[in-house]
C-alpha positions as CSV (number, residue, x, y, z in Angstrom):
1,X,79.4,-67.1,5.9
2,X,78.4,-65.3,8.3
3,X,80.8,-61.7,8.7
4,X,82.2,-62.6,11.7
5,X,83.6,-58.9,12.8
6,X,82.5,-57.9,16.1
7,X,81.2,-61.3,16.6
8,X,82.2,-60.8,20.2
9,X,81.2,-57.2,20.7
10,X,80.5,-57.2,24.2
11,X,82.1,-59.8,25.1
12,X,85.3,-60.0,28.4
13,X,87.5,-62.2,27.5
14,X,90.7,-63.5,30.3
15,X,93.8,-64.7,28.8
16,X,96.3,-66.6,30.7
17,X,99.8,-66.5,29.2
18,X,98.7,-63.3,26.9
19,X,101.8,-61.9,26.6
20,X,103.5,-64.4,23.6
21,X,103.3,-66.9,21.3
22,X,99.7,-68.7,20.9
23,X,99.0,-66.2,24.1
24,X,99.0,-62.8,22.5
25,X,98.0,-64.1,18.9
26,X,94.6,-64.8,21.0
27,X,94.3,-61.7,22.9
28,X,94.5,-59.7,19.3
29,X,92.1,-61.7,17.7
30,X,89.9,-61.8,20.2
31,X,89.9,-58.0,19.9
32,X,89.9,-57.8,17.1
33,X,86.3,-59.5,17.1
34,X,85.5,-57.0,19.3
35,X,86.2,-58.5,23.2
36,X,88.0,-56.4,25.9
37,X,90.8,-58.2,26.9
38,X,92.2,-58.8,30.2
39,X,95.8,-60.3,29.1
40,X,97.1,-62.4,32.3
41,X,101.0,-62.8,31.9
42,X,103.7,-63.1,34.6
43,X,106.2,-62.1,32.8
44,X,108.4,-65.2,32.9
45,X,110.7,-67.3,31.1
46,X,110.5,-70.4,29.5
47,X,111.4,-72.4,32.2
48,X,109.2,-69.8,34.7
49,X,112.2,-68.0,36.1
50,X,111.9,-64.4,36.4
51,X,112.5,-61.8,33.7
52,X,111.4,-58.6,34.8
53,X,109.6,-58.1,31.5
54,X,106.0,-56.8,31.3
55,X,104.7,-58.4,27.7
56,X,101.0,-58.5,29.1
57,X,101.0,-54.1,29.4
58,X,102.8,-54.4,25.7
59,X,100.0,-56.7,24.3
60,X,97.5,-54.9,26.2
61,X,99.3,-51.1,25.1
62,X,99.0,-52.7,21.5
63,X,95.5,-53.1,21.4
64,X,93.9,-50.4,23.2
65,X,96.1,-48.3,20.0
66,X,94.3,-50.4,17.4
67,X,91.2,-49.4,18.8
68,X,90.2,-51.9,21.4
69,X,89.8,-52.4,25.0
70,X,92.2,-54.3,27.3
71,X,94.0,-54.2,30.7
72,X,97.3,-55.9,31.8
73,X,97.1,-58.6,34.5
74,X,99.9,-59.9,36.8
75,X,99.1,-62.6,38.9
76,X,100.1,-66.0,38.2
77,X,97.7,-68.7,37.6
78,X,99.3,-70.8,40.3
79,X,98.3,-69.0,42.9
80,X,94.4,-69.9,43.7
81,X,93.7,-66.3,45.6
82,X,95.1,-64.4,42.6
83,X,92.7,-66.1,40.1
84,X,90.0,-65.9,42.1
85,X,90.9,-61.7,42.6
86,X,91.2,-61.7,38.7
87,X,88.0,-63.2,37.7
88,X,86.6,-60.7,40.6
89,X,88.6,-57.6,39.0
90,X,87.4,-58.4,36.2
91,X,83.6,-58.4,37.0
92,X,84.0,-55.3,39.1
93,X,85.9,-53.3,36.5
94,X,83.6,-54.3,33.5
95,X,80.7,-55.8,34.2
96,X,81.0,-59.4,33.2
97,X,82.9,-62.0,32.5
98,X,82.0,-63.7,29.4
99,X,85.6,-66.2,28.3
100,X,88.4,-67.9,30.1
101,X,91.6,-68.7,27.6
102,X,93.8,-71.1,29.4
103,X,97.2,-70.9,27.9
104,X,100.0,-70.1,30.5
105,X,102.7,-72.7,30.6
106,X,106.1,-73.2,31.1
107,X,108.2,-75.6,30.0
108,X,111.4,-78.1,31.9
109,X,111.9,-81.6,30.0
110,X,113.9,-83.8,31.0
111,X,113.5,-87.7,30.6
112,X,111.0,-89.1,33.6
113,X,114.1,-90.8,35.3
114,X,116.4,-88.2,35.3
115,X,113.5,-85.8,36.4
116,X,113.5,-83.7,39.5
117,X,110.2,-83.6,41.8
118,X,110.4,-79.8,41.3
119,X,110.8,-80.2,37.6
120,X,107.7,-81.7,37.9
121,X,105.5,-79.8,40.0
122,X,106.5,-76.7,38.1
123,X,105.2,-77.8,35.5
124,X,102.3,-79.4,36.7
125,X,101.7,-76.2,38.7
126,X,101.4,-74.0,35.6
127,X,99.6,-76.1,33.1
128,X,97.4,-78.0,35.1
129,X,96.4,-76.3,38.4
130,X,96.8,-73.1,36.8
131,X,93.9,-74.6,34.1
132,X,91.4,-75.9,36.9
133,X,91.9,-72.7,38.9
134,X,90.9,-70.1,36.6
135,X,88.3,-71.9,35.4
136,X,87.2,-72.8,39.1
137,X,86.6,-69.6,40.3
138,X,85.4,-68.5,36.7
139,X,82.7,-71.8,37.1
140,X,81.6,-70.6,40.0
141,X,81.0,-67.1,39.2
142,X,78.8,-68.3,35.9
143,X,77.0,-70.9,37.7
144,X,75.6,-67.8,41.0
145,X,74.9,-65.4,38.0
146,X,72.8,-68.6,36.0
147,X,71.0,-69.6,39.9
148,X,70.1,-65.7,39.7
149,X,68.2,-66.3,36.6
150,X,70.4,-64.3,34.7
151,X,71.4,-65.0,31.4
152,X,74.9,-67.1,30.9
153,X,77.1,-68.3,28.1
154,X,80.3,-68.7,29.4
155,X,83.5,-69.9,27.2
156,X,86.1,-72.2,28.5
157,X,88.7,-72.7,26.0
158,X,91.8,-74.6,27.1
159,X,94.8,-75.7,25.7
160,X,96.4,-79.4,25.7
161,X,98.8,-80.4,23.0
162,X,100.2,-83.2,21.2
163,X,102.4,-84.5,24.0
164,X,99.3,-85.0,25.7
165,X,97.2,-86.2,23.5
166,X,99.8,-88.9,22.1
167,X,103.6,-88.4,23.5
168,X,106.3,-87.3,23.4
169,X,109.8,-88.7,25.0
170,X,111.1,-86.2,27.8
171,X,108.1,-84.7,28.5
172,X,106.9,-86.1,31.4
173,X,105.8,-83.7,33.2
174,X,104.4,-81.4,30.3
175,X,102.4,-84.1,29.1
176,X,101.2,-85.2,32.1
177,X,100.0,-81.7,32.4
178,X,98.0,-81.3,29.0
179,X,96.6,-85.0,28.7
180,X,94.2,-84.3,32.7
181,X,93.7,-80.7,30.9
182,X,92.0,-82.7,28.0
183,X,90.3,-84.8,30.9
184,X,89.2,-81.3,32.7
185,X,88.1,-80.4,29.5
186,X,85.5,-83.2,29.1
187,X,84.4,-83.1,33.1
188,X,84.1,-78.9,33.1
189,X,81.8,-79.3,29.3
190,X,79.9,-82.1,31.7
191,X,79.1,-80.0,35.1
192,X,79.0,-77.1,33.4
193,X,76.5,-77.4,30.3
194,X,73.3,-77.1,32.5
195,X,74.8,-73.4,33.2
196,X,75.1,-72.4,30.0
197,X,79.0,-73.3,30.1
198,X,80.6,-74.7,27.3
199,X,84.6,-76.2,27.6
200,X,86.3,-77.0,24.6
201,X,89.8,-77.5,23.9
202,X,92.9,-76.9,21.1
203,X,95.7,-78.2,20.4
204,X,97.4,-76.2,18.1
205,X,101.0,-76.8,16.2
206,X,102.8,-73.9,16.3
207,X,106.1,-72.7,16.4
208,X,106.9,-70.8,19.7
209,X,109.2,-70.7,22.8
210,X,107.9,-74.3,23.3
211,X,109.1,-75.8,21.0
212,X,112.0,-74.4,19.9
213,X,114.0,-77.8,20.2
214,X,111.4,-79.7,18.7
215,X,110.4,-80.7,14.9
216,X,107.7,-78.3,14.9
217,X,109.8,-75.4,14.3
218,X,108.8,-73.0,12.0
219,X,109.2,-72.8,8.2
220,X,108.9,-69.2,7.7
221,X,106.0,-69.4,5.0
222,X,105.0,-71.1,1.7
223,X,105.6,-69.1,-1.6
224,X,102.0,-67.6,-0.8
225,X,103.5,-65.7,2.6
226,X,101.5,-68.5,4.2
227,X,103.2,-69.9,7.5
228,X,101.9,-73.3,8.6
229,X,102.9,-73.0,12.4
230,X,102.0,-69.8,12.8
231,X,101.2,-69.2,16.7
232,X,98.2,-66.9,14.8
233,X,96.7,-69.8,12.8
234,X,94.7,-71.2,15.9
235,X,92.6,-67.8,16.9
236,X,90.1,-68.8,14.1
237,X,89.2,-70.6,16.5
238,X,89.9,-69.8,19.9
239,X,87.3,-66.3,18.8
240,X,84.7,-69.3,17.3
241,X,84.6,-71.4,20.2
242,X,84.2,-68.1,22.4
243,X,81.0,-66.7,20.4
244,X,77.6,-67.1,21.0
245,X,77.9,-69.3,17.3
246,X,80.0,-72.2,19.2
247,X,77.4,-72.8,22.0
248,X,76.3,-76.2,20.7
249,X,80.1,-77.3,20.9
250,X,81.1,-78.8,24.0
251,X,83.8,-81.0,25.6
252,X,86.0,-81.2,22.4
253,X,89.2,-81.0,21.5
254,X,90.4,-79.0,18.2
255,X,93.6,-80.3,16.6
256,X,95.1,-77.1,14.4
257,X,98.2,-78.5,12.0
258,X,98.7,-75.1,10.0
259,X,95.2,-74.3,7.6
260,X,93.7,-77.6,8.9
261,X,91.2,-78.2,11.5
262,X,90.5,-81.5,12.9
263,X,88.0,-83.1,15.3
264,X,89.7,-84.7,17.8
265,X,88.4,-88.0,19.6
266,X,89.4,-89.4,23.3
267,X,89.4,-93.1,24.4
268,X,87.2,-95.2,22.6
269,X,86.6,-99.3,22.3
270,X,88.8,-101.0,19.1
271,X,88.6,-104.4,20.1
272,X,87.0,-106.9,23.0
273,X,87.7,-110.6,24.4
274,X,85.2,-111.5,26.6
275,X,86.6,-114.3,28.9
276,X,85.7,-117.9,27.9
277,X,84.3,-118.9,31.2
278,X,81.6,-115.4,31.7
279,X,83.5,-114.6,34.5
280,X,86.7,-112.6,35.5
281,X,89.3,-113.0,32.8
282,X,92.4,-114.6,34.0
283,X,96.0,-113.6,33.5
284,X,96.7,-116.5,31.6
285,X,93.7,-116.0,29.0
286,X,94.7,-112.5,28.7
287,X,98.6,-113.6,27.5
288,X,96.9,-115.5,24.8
289,X,94.1,-112.6,23.8
290,X,95.9,-109.5,24.8
291,X,98.7,-110.2,21.4
292,X,95.4,-110.8,19.3
293,X,93.4,-107.8,20.2
294,X,96.7,-105.6,19.3
295,X,97.8,-108.1,16.4
296,X,101.2,-108.6,18.0
297,X,103.6,-111.5,18.5
298,X,104.6,-111.8,22.4
299,X,108.2,-111.5,22.3
300,X,108.5,-110.3,26.1
301,X,110.0,-106.7,25.1
302,X,108.0,-104.1,24.5
303,X,106.0,-103.1,21.6
304,X,107.3,-100.4,19.5
305,X,104.9,-97.7,19.1
């Protein structure tokens, strides 16, 4: 197998939410692979509250002590101007930007009939708008470089989740944001392919602050010391997707489950029923056709997933 040590030598990466959990693991792995890392983390709590902490500084210092290059950035990904400045400042300091890892997030879980507007807006702002904002400014930078005739190998690596892909009760805001991120990934890939930029997403199954109250909680490791819910399990995929070796892969979602990587495929047609008349299908015809398509008996009640 190709030796991956130094696979990111000379690359510059921004990682949002890089101070803890998945983000911290990604920062350390990227740095170990040779990348210069901008560790972005506002230092807020799980629900977005201010804590006065500076985990971005801690991770940046950890990387520097290990012999790497890293700086901390404390901007909020919900701030349009701040994300634009993050890209500009990175290029000004290091001469380039190659990789964006969108990982920042918060949760404000509640059943949708009890969820407030503020709880919905806050989660959408951090996850979906935050992913879009930094991606947009990075893509503008790469597009301009490509227009100047400069070689571009930009990498966007987004973070979606099982909730966004498969659903989960009590997380309408989080799931909607993560589903939106998966869609945004595909569109970014389509639009930026011509400029030498790839966009992919990972869906990590990991024990983090966001999963403390969910069934995904960590196991503590097996007999060999391997913890299938260690956030670092997903970082190998991030390093690979950030590399030149992954230039062929774009618009994809990889689900990382312990020691396994799973290729996911989005909405596909799995059954069809053309109208008997060849004209617009009627409600009456659907009443008969849809139960057949779904292999379900019409009961008048929502089917259990």
